[in-house]
FILUMSE-153759 format. One record per residue (C-alpha): residue number from 1; x, y, z; chain. Coordinates in pm, whole numbers. Layout:
N
+-----+--------+--------+--------+-------+
|   n |      x |      y |      z | chain |
+-----+--------+--------+--------+-------+
| NUM |      X |      Y |      Z |     A |
...
+-----+--------+--------+--------+-------+
***
This chain:
316
+-----+--------+--------+--------+-------+
|   n |      x |      y |      z | chain |
+-----+--------+--------+--------+-------+
|   1 |  -1098 |   -249 |  -1732 |     A |
|   2 |  -1415 |   -347 |  -1921 |     A |
|   3 |  -1589 |   -435 |  -1594 |     A |
|   4 |  -1503 |    -94 |  -1450 |     A |
|   5 |  -1644 |     86 |  -1754 |     A |
|   6 |  -1951 |   -137 |  -1744 |     A |
|   7 |  -2015 |    -45 |  -1380 |     A |
|   8 |  -1975 |    321 |  -1471 |     A |
|   9 |  -2226 |    279 |  -1750 |     A |
|  10 |  -2484 |    117 |  -1519 |     A |
|  11 |  -2439 |    383 |  -1255 |     A |
|  12 |  -2448 |    661 |  -1509 |     A |
|  13 |  -2771 |    528 |  -1661 |     A |
|  14 |  -2933 |    518 |  -1319 |     A |
|  15 |  -2843 |    882 |  -1269 |     A |
|  16 |  -2953 |    987 |  -1616 |     A |
|  17 |  -2597 |   1045 |  -1732 |     A |
|  18 |  -2478 |    931 |  -2074 |     A |
|  19 |  -2206 |    665 |  -2102 |     A |
|  20 |  -1986 |    908 |  -2295 |     A |
|  21 |  -1997 |   1160 |  -2015 |     A |
|  22 |  -1921 |    894 |  -1757 |     A |
|  23 |  -1618 |    761 |  -1945 |     A |
|  24 |  -1499 |   1117 |  -2011 |     A |
|  25 |  -1509 |   1194 |  -1640 |     A |
|  26 |  -1330 |    868 |  -1565 |     A |
|  27 |  -1053 |    955 |  -1816 |     A |
|  28 |   -988 |   1283 |  -1641 |     A |
|  29 |   -869 |   1098 |  -1332 |     A |
|  30 |   -537 |    994 |  -1490 |     A |
|  31 |   -322 |   1220 |  -1707 |     A |
|  32 |    -10 |   1087 |  -1878 |     A |
|  33 |    240 |   1298 |  -2073 |     A |
|  34 |    459 |   1156 |  -2350 |     A |
|  35 |    774 |   1341 |  -2457 |     A |
|  36 |    956 |   1193 |  -2755 |     A |
|  37 |   1219 |   1311 |  -3001 |     A |
|  38 |    992 |   1228 |  -3296 |     A |
|  39 |    725 |   1455 |  -3436 |     A |
|  40 |    382 |   1296 |  -3474 |     A |
|  41 |    389 |   1399 |  -3842 |     A |
|  42 |    681 |   1161 |  -3899 |     A |
|  43 |    556 |    828 |  -4044 |     A |
|  44 |    724 |    621 |  -3772 |     A |
|  45 |    622 |    842 |  -3481 |     A |
|  46 |    267 |    874 |  -3608 |     A |
|  47 |    238 |    497 |  -3547 |     A |
|  48 |    382 |    543 |  -3197 |     A |
|  49 |    126 |    815 |  -3129 |     A |
|  50 |   -154 |    599 |  -3272 |     A |
|  51 |    -55 |    328 |  -3026 |     A |
|  52 |    -56 |    575 |  -2738 |     A |
|  53 |   -398 |    710 |  -2830 |     A |
|  54 |   -541 |    359 |  -2857 |     A |
|  55 |   -385 |    271 |  -2522 |     A |
|  56 |   -544 |    581 |  -2372 |     A |
|  57 |   -882 |    487 |  -2517 |     A |
|  58 |   -855 |    128 |  -2396 |     A |
|  59 |   -753 |    231 |  -2044 |     A |
|  60 |   -978 |    534 |  -2011 |     A |
|  61 |   -699 |    788 |  -1949 |     A |
|  62 |   -569 |   1108 |  -2107 |     A |
|  63 |   -240 |   1113 |  -2299 |     A |
|  64 |    -71 |   1434 |  -2415 |     A |
|  65 |    190 |   1370 |  -2689 |     A |
|  66 |    472 |   1625 |  -2715 |     A |
|  67 |    791 |   1651 |  -2922 |     A |
|  68 |   1033 |   1925 |  -3028 |     A |
|  69 |    994 |   2057 |  -3383 |     A |
|  70 |   1332 |   1906 |  -3480 |     A |
|  71 |   1580 |   1661 |  -3326 |     A |
|  72 |   1671 |   1898 |  -3043 |     A |
|  73 |   1781 |   1763 |  -2706 |     A |
|  74 |   1776 |   2102 |  -2533 |     A |
|  75 |   1416 |   2156 |  -2638 |     A |
|  76 |   1328 |   1802 |  -2538 |     A |
|  77 |   1478 |   1851 |  -2191 |     A |
|  78 |   1263 |   2160 |  -2152 |     A |
|  79 |    954 |   1963 |  -2253 |     A |
|  80 |   1033 |   1701 |  -1989 |     A |
|  81 |   1074 |   1971 |  -1723 |     A |
|  82 |    744 |   2128 |  -1828 |     A |
|  83 |    577 |   1788 |  -1799 |     A |
|  84 |    715 |   1742 |  -1447 |     A |
|  85 |    570 |   2076 |  -1343 |     A |
|  86 |    223 |   1954 |  -1444 |     A |
|  87 |    250 |   1657 |  -1204 |     A |
|  88 |    101 |   1390 |  -1431 |     A |
|  89 |     33 |   1033 |  -1320 |     A |
|  90 |    323 |    921 |  -1537 |     A |
|  91 |    566 |   1034 |  -1807 |     A |
|  92 |    664 |    838 |  -2117 |     A |
|  93 |    989 |    936 |  -2285 |     A |
|  94 |   1213 |    831 |  -2567 |     A |
|  95 |   1578 |    871 |  -2473 |     A |
|  96 |   1800 |    903 |  -2780 |     A |
|  97 |   2074 |   1090 |  -2591 |     A |
|  98 |   2093 |    987 |  -2222 |     A |
|  99 |   2380 |   1228 |  -2154 |     A |
| 100 |   2175 |   1525 |  -2271 |     A |
| 101 |   1840 |   1417 |  -2126 |     A |
| 102 |   1959 |   1245 |  -1808 |     A |
| 103 |   1928 |   1540 |  -1572 |     A |
| 104 |   1572 |   1620 |  -1684 |     A |
| 105 |   1472 |   1255 |  -1646 |     A |
| 106 |   1625 |   1242 |  -1298 |     A |
| 107 |   1424 |   1549 |  -1199 |     A |
| 108 |   1106 |   1370 |  -1306 |     A |
| 109 |   1199 |   1063 |  -1102 |     A |
| 110 |   1294 |   1279 |   -800 |     A |
| 111 |    951 |   1441 |   -819 |     A |
| 112 |    797 |   1100 |   -759 |     A |
| 113 |    659 |   1063 |  -1111 |     A |
| 114 |    687 |    712 |  -1260 |     A |
| 115 |    878 |    726 |  -1589 |     A |
| 116 |    877 |    465 |  -1864 |     A |
| 117 |   1113 |    496 |  -2159 |     A |
| 118 |   1036 |    362 |  -2503 |     A |
| 119 |   1208 |    324 |  -2840 |     A |
| 120 |   1555 |    439 |  -2734 |     A |
| 121 |   1765 |    457 |  -2419 |     A |
| 122 |   1734 |    104 |  -2282 |     A |
| 123 |   2097 |    102 |  -2164 |     A |
| 124 |   2046 |    407 |  -1943 |     A |
| 125 |   1705 |    319 |  -1801 |     A |
| 126 |   1816 |    157 |  -1475 |     A |
| 127 |   2076 |    423 |  -1385 |     A |
| 128 |   1826 |    704 |  -1441 |     A |
| 129 |   1556 |    547 |  -1223 |     A |
| 130 |   1325 |    468 |  -1515 |     A |
| 131 |   1074 |    197 |  -1422 |     A |
| 132 |   1116 |     -4 |  -1743 |     A |
| 133 |   1183 |     26 |  -2114 |     A |
| 134 |    959 |    -80 |  -2402 |     A |
| 135 |   1146 |   -119 |  -2727 |     A |
| 136 |   1416 |   -289 |  -2923 |     A |
| 137 |   1764 |   -329 |  -2775 |     A |
| 138 |   1941 |   -180 |  -3074 |     A |
| 139 |   2294 |   -317 |  -3041 |     A |
| 140 |   2198 |   -687 |  -3019 |     A |
| 141 |   1927 |   -628 |  -3280 |     A |
| 142 |   2195 |   -490 |  -3511 |     A |
| 143 |   2407 |   -800 |  -3450 |     A |
| 144 |   2114 |  -1019 |  -3559 |     A |
| 145 |   2070 |   -808 |  -3873 |     A |
| 146 |   2443 |   -829 |  -3950 |     A |
| 147 |   2440 |  -1205 |  -3909 |     A |
| 148 |   2140 |  -1233 |  -4140 |     A |
| 149 |   2312 |  -1025 |  -4407 |     A |
| 150 |   2631 |  -1229 |  -4378 |     A |
| 151 |   2425 |  -1545 |  -4417 |     A |
| 152 |   2294 |  -1409 |  -4748 |     A |
| 153 |   2650 |  -1393 |  -4880 |     A |
| 154 |   2674 |  -1014 |  -4891 |     A |
| 155 |   3014 |   -849 |  -4859 |     A |
| 156 |   2983 |   -469 |  -4821 |     A |
| 157 |   2698 |   -293 |  -4639 |     A |
| 158 |   2632 |     80 |  -4663 |     A |
| 159 |   2453 |    178 |  -4338 |     A |
| 160 |   2270 |    511 |  -4375 |     A |
| 161 |   2233 |    718 |  -4056 |     A |
| 162 |   1979 |    996 |  -4115 |     A |
| 163 |   1975 |   1125 |  -3756 |     A |
| 164 |   2332 |   1173 |  -3640 |     A |
| 165 |   2350 |   1202 |  -3261 |     A |
| 166 |   2071 |    952 |  -3200 |     A |
| 167 |   2245 |    684 |  -2993 |     A |
| 168 |   1996 |    418 |  -3100 |     A |
| 169 |   2082 |    464 |  -3466 |     A |
| 170 |   2454 |    460 |  -3390 |     A |
| 171 |   2400 |    129 |  -3209 |     A |
| 172 |   2216 |    -18 |  -3507 |     A |
| 173 |   2510 |     38 |  -3739 |     A |
| 174 |   2756 |    -74 |  -3470 |     A |
| 175 |   2559 |   -393 |  -3411 |     A |
| 176 |   2545 |   -469 |  -3784 |     A |
| 177 |   2923 |   -422 |  -3799 |     A |
| 178 |   2969 |   -666 |  -3512 |     A |
| 179 |   2742 |   -930 |  -3662 |     A |
| 180 |   2862 |   -893 |  -4022 |     A |
| 181 |   3160 |  -1124 |  -3984 |     A |
| 182 |   3401 |  -1127 |  -4276 |     A |
| 183 |   3238 |   -830 |  -4446 |     A |
| 184 |   3270 |   -453 |  -4450 |     A |
| 185 |   3024 |   -198 |  -4312 |     A |
| 186 |   3049 |    167 |  -4414 |     A |
| 187 |   2840 |    419 |  -4219 |     A |
| 188 |   2708 |    709 |  -4427 |     A |
| 189 |   2578 |   1006 |  -4222 |     A |
| 190 |   2309 |   1225 |  -4378 |     A |
| 191 |   2034 |   1460 |  -4274 |     A |
| 192 |   1670 |   1353 |  -4300 |     A |
| 193 |   1628 |   1551 |  -4624 |     A |
| 194 |   1514 |   1306 |  -4897 |     A |
| 195 |   1712 |   1480 |  -5171 |     A |
| 196 |   2034 |   1467 |  -4967 |     A |
| 197 |   1977 |   1101 |  -4880 |     A |
| 198 |   1931 |   1004 |  -5243 |     A |
| 199 |   2227 |   1206 |  -5369 |     A |
| 200 |   2461 |   1064 |  -5104 |     A |
| 201 |   2353 |    705 |  -5168 |     A |
| 202 |   2403 |    751 |  -5541 |     A |
| 203 |   2745 |    908 |  -5488 |     A |
| 204 |   2851 |    623 |  -5259 |     A |
| 205 |   2736 |    353 |  -5502 |     A |
| 206 |   2906 |    530 |  -5791 |     A |
| 207 |   3238 |    571 |  -5611 |     A |
| 208 |   3251 |    222 |  -5458 |     A |
| 209 |   3114 |    -62 |  -5674 |     A |
| 210 |   3196 |   -316 |  -5398 |     A |
| 211 |   2886 |   -205 |  -5202 |     A |
| 212 |   2626 |   -477 |  -5248 |     A |
| 213 |   2365 |   -373 |  -4988 |     A |
| 214 |   2218 |    -41 |  -4878 |     A |
| 215 |   2076 |    -58 |  -4526 |     A |
| 216 |   1833 |    211 |  -4417 |     A |
| 217 |   1771 |    283 |  -4050 |     A |
| 218 |   1421 |    408 |  -4134 |     A |
| 219 |   1205 |    260 |  -4410 |     A |
| 220 |   1001 |    575 |  -4486 |     A |
| 221 |   1295 |    812 |  -4461 |     A |
| 222 |   1580 |    605 |  -4606 |     A |
| 223 |   1464 |    262 |  -4722 |     A |
| 224 |   1226 |    403 |  -4982 |     A |
| 225 |   1495 |    645 |  -5103 |     A |
| 226 |   1747 |    362 |  -5136 |     A |
| 227 |   1505 |    157 |  -5346 |     A |
| 228 |   1448 |    458 |  -5573 |     A |
| 229 |   1822 |    519 |  -5620 |     A |
| 230 |   1906 |    156 |  -5693 |     A |
| 231 |   1620 |    140 |  -5943 |     A |
| 232 |   1721 |    468 |  -6108 |     A |
| 233 |   2083 |    356 |  -6141 |     A |
| 234 |   1979 |     18 |  -6278 |     A |
| 235 |   2198 |   -175 |  -6033 |     A |
| 236 |   1930 |   -391 |  -5873 |     A |
| 237 |   2105 |   -712 |  -5977 |     A |
| 238 |   2420 |   -628 |  -5781 |     A |
| 239 |   2298 |   -393 |  -5505 |     A |
| 240 |   2028 |   -506 |  -5263 |     A |
| 241 |   1826 |   -298 |  -5016 |     A |
| 242 |   1704 |   -367 |  -4662 |     A |
| 243 |   1580 |   -137 |  -4388 |     A |
| 244 |   1479 |   -103 |  -4028 |     A |
| 245 |   1116 |    -13 |  -3962 |     A |
| 246 |    818 |    -31 |  -4195 |     A |
| 247 |    622 |    174 |  -4443 |     A |
| 248 |    355 |     69 |  -4691 |     A |
| 249 |    577 |    166 |  -4987 |     A |
| 250 |    880 |    -22 |  -4857 |     A |
| 251 |    670 |   -329 |  -4782 |     A |
| 252 |    546 |   -316 |  -5141 |     A |
| 253 |    909 |   -300 |  -5255 |     A |
| 254 |    969 |   -624 |  -5063 |     A |
| 255 |    668 |   -785 |  -5229 |     A |
| 256 |    796 |   -667 |  -5570 |     A |
| 257 |   1144 |   -808 |  -5508 |     A |
| 258 |   1309 |   -466 |  -5491 |     A |
| 259 |   1407 |   -503 |  -5123 |     A |
| 260 |   1512 |   -802 |  -4912 |     A |
| 261 |   1347 |   -739 |  -4576 |     A |
| 262 |   1242 |   -487 |  -4312 |     A |
| 263 |   1327 |   -503 |  -3942 |     A |
| 264 |   1013 |   -444 |  -3737 |     A |
| 265 |   1046 |   -302 |  -3385 |     A |
| 266 |    666 |   -263 |  -3353 |     A |
| 267 |    628 |    109 |  -3277 |     A |
| 268 |    256 |     65 |  -3212 |     A |
| 269 |    340 |   -151 |  -2910 |     A |
| 270 |    610 |     96 |  -2805 |     A |
| 271 |    337 |    358 |  -2786 |     A |
| 272 |     49 |    161 |  -2638 |     A |
| 273 |    216 |    -54 |  -2373 |     A |
| 274 |    367 |    230 |  -2164 |     A |
| 275 |     23 |    391 |  -2146 |     A |
| 276 |   -131 |     63 |  -2029 |     A |
| 277 |    142 |      9 |  -1768 |     A |
| 278 |    125 |    363 |  -1629 |     A |
| 279 |   -256 |    354 |  -1612 |     A |
| 280 |   -248 |     24 |  -1423 |     A |
| 281 |     24 |    155 |  -1193 |     A |
| 282 |   -180 |    465 |  -1113 |     A |
| 283 |   -487 |    256 |  -1033 |     A |
| 284 |   -347 |    -61 |   -882 |     A |
| 285 |     24 |     -9 |   -814 |     A |
| 286 |    120 |   -289 |  -1057 |     A |
| 287 |    413 |   -268 |  -1299 |     A |
| 288 |    608 |   -529 |  -1502 |     A |
| 289 |    933 |   -627 |  -1331 |     A |
| 290 |   1151 |   -591 |  -1640 |     A |
| 291 |   1197 |   -437 |  -1982 |     A |
| 292 |    966 |   -535 |  -2269 |     A |
| 293 |   1131 |   -632 |  -2600 |     A |
| 294 |    918 |   -517 |  -2894 |     A |
| 295 |   1168 |   -633 |  -3158 |     A |
| 296 |   1341 |   -729 |  -3371 |     A |
| 297 |   1128 |   -932 |  -3607 |     A |
| 298 |   1169 |   -958 |  -3983 |     A |
| 299 |    919 |   -882 |  -4256 |     A |
| 300 |   1014 |  -1062 |  -4577 |     A |
| 301 |    852 |  -1144 |  -4910 |     A |
| 302 |    668 |  -1427 |  -4734 |     A |
| 303 |    462 |  -1203 |  -4506 |     A |
| 304 |    502 |   -844 |  -4636 |     A |
| 305 |    171 |   -847 |  -4823 |     A |
| 306 |    -15 |   -929 |  -4502 |     A |
| 307 |    142 |   -633 |  -4323 |     A |
| 308 |     84 |   -368 |  -4593 |     A |
| 309 |   -280 |   -296 |  -4506 |     A |
| 310 |   -201 |   -248 |  -4138 |     A |
| 311 |     95 |    -25 |  -4226 |     A |
| 312 |   -131 |    195 |  -4436 |     A |
| 313 |   -365 |    222 |  -4136 |     A |
| 314 |    -83 |    344 |  -3910 |     A |
| 315 |    -61 |     27 |  -3702 |     A |
| 316 |    242 |   -159 |  -3846 |     A |
+-----+--------+--------+--------+-------+
***
């Protein structure tokens, strides 16, 4: 890629054209549309978008990031159809509900547009004709988390699902249940409203003192709230907190001993790699032959401090 840009720069200089103009013209050759279920204002999805924008910059292509205003599969299907009508070089999608989004995805594939899924929907990728998936296989990842929690001697996990209907989140709790041998897992559905999350966690801990771990499925949305509730109730000695995904505040809670660990699925890679793959496919016809696992990995007290700065920058 660097050699291509360098050649453009040399040619552009010879013609009296600035490098910026040359690269801008080059970027217009390939347009990629991303349709996800997460708004770019959301802390997690802002990292995904950052990865996509960096991938676009690195590869010299255009990326248009789109998402419905709320978790709305009808609206998301419409966004996919609109993307197909624009005939981009590729479409990147998240797929939290394959049953609801399947027909729209199939229409994109039937139109001859290469589709890569990321973050959610790995189980449906092959059947829908998706080229590959970049993300974390949530069910086996949940099993690993459950096994880790069991190994810590915990007995009763409260798994908070803040986005009911998102298959990936359902699989996380299901995987934890499978891996948490000899213990109990209670799934607590909530909305993404911080006040509701805190009140429901507090109510659950008050009504059932056997709960010894609160597991968030999103660090910024739930993990931070869980830490606040446990601290407010003064039960930190008997109730621990862990969470999927990262945020600077939750990482600081790990450093401070207020949380055990975070499960990192590397959303920056989930955003950047599909852009790289689609750009290379458009130019050279090359594509990885299989799915790319971006997680899980664990951030603990041993390495959380190193990750905080990058989290604050929207990379981790």
